[in-house]
C-alpha positions as CSV (number, residue, x, y, z in Angstrom):
1,M,-16.4,-50.8,16.8
2,S,-19.6,-49.3,15.6
3,S,-19.7,-46.8,18.5
4,I,-16.2,-45.7,17.7
5,L,-17.1,-45.3,14.1
6,A,-20.2,-43.3,15.0
7,E,-18.2,-41.0,17.3
8,F,-15.5,-40.5,14.7
9,L,-18.1,-39.6,12.0
10,Q,-19.9,-37.2,14.4
11,Q,-16.6,-35.5,15.3
12,F,-15.5,-35.3,11.7
13,F,-18.8,-33.7,10.5
14,T,-18.9,-31.3,13.4
15,F,-15.3,-30.2,12.5
16,L,-16.2,-29.9,8.8
17,F,-19.4,-27.8,9.3
18,T,-17.6,-25.6,11.9
19,A,-14.7,-25.0,9.5
20,I,-17.1,-24.2,6.7
21,A,-19.0,-21.8,9.0
22,V,-15.8,-20.1,10.0
23,V,-14.7,-19.7,6.4
24,F,-18.0,-18.1,5.3
25,L,-18.5,-16.0,8.4
26,G,-14.9,-15.2,9.4
27,G,-13.6,-13.8,6.1
28,K,-9.9,-13.4,5.5
29,L,-8.6,-14.8,8.7
30,A,-10.4,-18.0,8.1
31,W,-8.3,-18.6,5.0
32,V,-5.2,-18.5,7.2
33,L,-6.8,-21.5,9.1
34,V,-7.5,-23.3,5.8
35,F,-3.9,-22.7,4.7
36,F,-2.4,-24.1,7.9
37,L,-4.9,-27.0,8.2
38,P,-2.8,-29.6,6.3
39,F,0.2,-28.8,8.6
40,I,-2.0,-29.2,11.7
41,V,-3.5,-32.5,10.5
42,Y,-0.1,-33.9,9.6
43,S,1.4,-32.9,13.0
44,A,-1.6,-34.3,14.9
45,G,-1.2,-37.6,13.0
46,K,2.5,-37.8,13.7
47,I,1.9,-37.1,17.4
48,G,-1.0,-39.6,17.5
49,R,1.3,-42.4,16.1
50,R,3.9,-41.6,18.7
51,V,1.4,-41.6,21.6
52,R,-0.1,-44.9,20.4
53,H,3.4,-46.5,20.3
54,T,4.3,-45.2,23.7
55,T,0.9,-46.3,25.1
56,R,1.3,-49.8,23.6
57,T,4.8,-50.1,25.0
58,G,3.6,-49.1,28.5
59,Q,0.7,-51.6,28.3
60,D,3.1,-54.4,27.3
61,K,5.3,-53.6,30.3
62,L,2.3,-53.5,32.6
63,A,1.1,-56.8,31.3
64,D,4.6,-58.3,32.0
65,I,4.5,-57.0,35.6
66,Q,1.0,-58.3,36.1
67,N,2.1,-61.8,34.9
68,I,5.0,-61.8,37.3
69,L,2.7,-60.7,40.1
70,Q,0.1,-63.4,39.2
71,E,2.8,-66.1,39.1
72,T,4.2,-65.0,42.5
73,I,0.8,-64.9,44.1
74,T,-0.1,-68.4,42.9
75,G,3.3,-69.8,43.6
76,T,4.0,-70.9,40.0
77,A,7.0,-68.6,39.4
78,L,9.9,-70.3,37.7
């Protein structure tokens, strides 16, 4: 858990400092990025939730298949 938190913080601060540098160095076009950033973050969160749900469903199905295979191999299938 600590390595995931450290990675998240590193990525977050890298993004934050890069965005600040772009705003200060890029001028007017950078403000377009700042304007659309909430929409991008919202969309990424929504897509992330959908991907997590799909991945979890796939892992559950794979676990069911592995259980059936385990029972078949050991001869304990009902």
